[in-house]
C-alpha positions in Angstrom: 25.1 -17.9 95.7 22.4 -17.4 97.9 19.0 -19.1 97.7 15.7 -17.4 99.1 12.5 -19.6 99.6 9.7 -17.8 97.3 6.7 -18.8 98.3 5.8 -23.2 98.4 6.9 -23.9 94.7 9.6 -21.2 94.4 13.0 -20.4 95.2 14.7 -17.3 94.4 18.7 -17.9 93.6 20.6 -14.5 94.1 23.8 -13.7 92.3 26.7 -10.7 92.3 27.2 -10.5 88.5 25.3 -10.5 85.4 27.2 -13.4 84.4 26.4 -16.0 87.1 22.7 -15.5 86.3 23.5 -16.4 83.1 25.4 -19.3 83.9 23.7 -21.0 86.2 20.0 -20.3 84.2 21.7 -22.5 81.2 22.6 -24.8 83.3 19.4 -25.4 85.6 17.6 -25.6 82.4 19.9 -27.9 80.3 19.3 -29.9 83.3 15.7 -30.7 82.9 14.9 -31.6 86.0 10.6 -32.4 86.0 10.5 -31.1 89.1 11.5 -27.7 87.6 8.2 -25.8 86.1 10.1 -22.4 85.0 13.4 -20.6 84.9 13.0 -17.1 84.8 16.4 -14.8 84.8 16.5 -11.2 86.0 19.6 -8.9 86.7 21.0 -10.7 89.4 18.7 -13.3 90.6 17.1 -16.3 88.9 13.5 -17.6 89.9 13.0 -21.2 90.3 9.3 -22.3 90.1 8.4 -25.5 90.7 6.3 -28.1 91.5 6.9 -28.5 95.4 9.1 -31.5 94.9 12.5 -30.0 94.0 15.2 -30.8 95.8 16.8 -26.8 96.1 20.1 -28.9 96.9 20.6 -29.3 93.1 20.8 -25.7 93.0 24.2 -25.5 92.7 26.2 -22.0 91.7 27.9 -22.8 88.4 31.9 -22.6 88.4 33.6 -19.4 87.7 34.3 -19.5 83.8 31.7 -21.9 83.3 31.2 -22.4 79.8 27.5 -21.4 78.4 25.7 -23.6 75.3 24.7 -21.0 72.7 21.3 -20.6 72.2 19.4 -20.0 68.8 20.5 -17.1 66.9 17.9 -14.9 65.4 19.3 -12.0 62.9 16.7 -9.0 63.0 16.9 -6.2 60.0 17.6 -3.0 61.1 16.5 0.6 59.1 19.4 2.8 61.4 17.6 5.9 61.2 16.4 6.4 65.5 15.9 9.7 66.7 19.0 10.0 69.2 21.8 8.1 66.3 23.5 11.7 65.5 23.3 12.3 69.7 24.8 8.7 70.5 27.5 9.4 67.7 28.4 12.7 69.3 28.5 11.4 73.1 30.6 8.7 72.1 33.2 10.6 70.1 32.3 8.3 66.6 30.6 9.1 63.6 26.7 7.9 62.7 28.7 5.1 60.3 31.1 3.8 62.8 27.9 3.3 65.7 26.3 1.6 63.1 29.0 -0.6 62.5 29.6 -0.9 66.0 26.1 -1.8 67.2 25.6 -4.1 64.4 28.9 -5.7 64.3 28.9 -7.0 67.6 27.2 -10.1 68.8 24.4 -10.6 71.3 22.6 -12.9 74.1 19.5 -12.4 75.7 20.2 -12.6 79.5 16.6 -11.5 80.6 13.3 -10.2 79.6 11.4 -7.8 81.6 9.8 -4.6 81.6 6.8 -5.6 79.0 6.4 -8.6 77.7 8.5 -9.7 74.6 11.6 -7.3 75.8 14.6 -8.8 75.8 18.0 -7.0 78.0 20.8 -7.7 75.7 24.7 -8.6 76.2 27.5 -8.1 73.8 26.9 -4.3 73.6 30.6 -3.1 72.7 32.1 -1.1 75.6 32.1 1.9 73.3 28.4 2.3 73.4 27.8 2.3 76.7 25.9 5.1 78.0 23.4 5.7 80.7 19.5 5.6 80.3 18.2 9.4 78.8 18.0 11.9 81.6 14.6 12.7 80.5 12.7 9.5 79.4 10.2 9.6 76.3 6.2 9.2 76.8 5.8 7.2 73.8 8.3 4.7 72.1 7.6 3.5 68.8 6.9 -0.3 68.5 10.2 -2.1 66.9 12.3 0.9 68.3 16.1 -0.3 68.7 17.8 1.0 71.4 20.8 1.1 74.3 21.1 1.8 77.2 24.0 1.3 79.9 25.3 -2.1 78.8 22.2 -3.2 77.1 20.8 -3.7 73.7 16.7 -3.7 73.3 13.8 -3.6 70.9 10.4 -2.5 72.1 8.0 -5.1 71.3 4.8 -2.2 71.7 4.7 1.3 72.1 5.1 2.4 75.0 7.1 5.0 77.1 11.0 4.7 77.6 14.1 6.2 78.4 16.7 4.3 76.0 18.7 5.7 73.4 16.8 4.9 69.7 19.5 3.4 67.2 16.9 2.6 64.6 13.8 0.3 64.0 13.2 -3.5 63.0 9.6 -4.5 61.8 10.5 -8.0 63.6 7.1 -9.4 66.0 9.0 -9.8 69.0 5.6 -10.8 70.7 3.2 -12.9 69.7 0.4 -14.5 71.9 0.0 -17.5 69.0 3.7 -18.4 68.4 5.0 -20.9 71.1 7.0 -19.7 73.2 5.2 -16.2 72.7 8.8 -14.4 73.0 10.8 -14.0 69.9 14.0 -12.9 72.0 14.0 -15.5 75.1 16.8 -15.9 77.3 19.7 -17.6 76.1 19.1 -16.9 72.5 21.4 -14.7 70.2 20.9 -12.1 68.4 23.1 -10.7 65.1 21.4 -6.8 64.0 21.8 -6.7 60.1 21.7 -3.5 58.7 19.1 -2.5 55.7 
């Protein structure tokens, strides 16, 4: 772990692996330090925003294999009719039903959020479904699109451009300014996809 100053009221912790990011963010969140205002994980970093009085010596790397307390479970009902479902099946050498069973049978955890408000990068995608992003992104991905790319699963909270493979759709509201927190799937949340 490497700590970098990030202005007078934040520090950025860099890690080699996503597992370290998830463990550190969970441990530091659980510590409940009064000086900490926000903890923001990303793919290889954790940003710790504080009130200026944080002793950065508290920010120690979690031990290898440290257990992470499970977050709340959210189940998303999915209609598996995505535009890319047949091509994902072909690329992985599986049937469409096998792809659906693999995707919906896995347990996911939100590692971090980004790209747009409410977009959760979820780990736990079975290795058999790891595919690179599409060679040509779409100009418009519909709201609620359930998608995969690389080792991640995700759901588009709003219509936007995007290069992930579309497997289906959900009616869940991923971002709501009137909800606290606004994101349905903040980091640490466990997610299941349920076919409907």
